C-alpha positions in Angstrom: 66.7 56.4 -36.3 69.4 58.4 -38.4 71.8 60.7 -36.8 74.6 62.8 -38.1 77.9 63.5 -36.6 81.0 65.0 -37.9 79.6 64.7 -41.5 78.8 61.2 -41.2 75.5 59.5 -40.8 74.7 56.7 -38.6 71.9 54.3 -37.9 70.9 54.2 -34.2 68.9 51.2 -32.7 67.5 51.7 -29.1 66.3 48.4 -27.9 63.7 48.5 -25.3 63.1 45.5 -22.9 62.4 42.7 -25.1 61.5 40.4 -22.2 58.3 38.9 -20.7 57.3 40.1 -17.2 55.8 38.2 -14.7 51.9 38.3 -15.4 51.9 38.6 -19.2 50.3 35.7 -21.1 51.8 34.9 -24.4 49.4 32.1 -25.2 45.7 32.4 -25.1 45.5 35.8 -24.3 41.8 36.9 -24.9 42.8 40.7 -24.2 45.6 40.5 -26.8 45.2 37.5 -29.1 48.2 38.5 -31.4 50.6 39.1 -28.4 52.9 36.0 -29.2 53.2 37.0 -32.9 53.9 40.6 -31.9 56.6 39.5 -29.6 58.1 37.2 -32.2 58.0 39.9 -34.8 60.0 42.2 -32.4 63.1 40.0 -32.9 62.5 39.6 -36.4 62.5 43.6 -37.0 65.6 43.9 -34.7 67.5 41.4 -36.5 66.7 43.0 -39.9 67.9 46.6 -38.7 71.3 47.9 -39.8 72.7 49.3 -36.8 75.8 51.4 -36.4 75.1 52.8 -32.7 73.5 50.3 -30.4 71.9 51.9 -27.3 69.1 50.3 -25.0 66.8 50.9 -22.1 69.6 49.4 -19.8 73.2 50.1 -20.0 74.1 46.6 -19.8 72.4 45.9 -23.0 75.1 47.7 -24.8 78.0 47.7 -22.4 77.6 51.4 -21.7 79.8 51.9 -18.7 82.8 50.3 -20.8 82.0 52.2 -23.8 81.9 55.5 -21.7 85.2 54.7 -20.3 86.7 54.6 -23.6 85.3 57.9 -25.1 88.3 60.0 -26.4 88.9 62.5 -29.1 88.4 61.0 -32.5 87.1 57.7 -31.3 83.6 56.8 -30.7 83.2 53.3 -29.1 79.3 53.7 -29.1 79.6 53.1 -33.0 79.6 49.3 -32.7 77.7 47.4 -35.4 79.5 44.1 -34.4 78.1 44.5 -30.7 74.6 44.9 -31.8 74.8 41.8 -34.3 76.5 39.8 -31.5 74.0 40.8 -28.8 71.9 38.0 -27.4 
């Protein structure tokens, strides 16, 4: 999504939980035959996004605690395109 702050526009990406929970069947899933291709597409889409502000379903995804501790006037550690690109 796009957000504006201080006259600037930023691309924000909020990553959900791109993992496979116990009980999910990615191969030969009769109830959801395209599940494996949809799952793979998730990573293709995430890699294609331009991200200025990286957020996630869990703070550990984007180093929330460390970034929050560094919030100060004029500096926004949440603007972190490199953090998004480097996220594994």
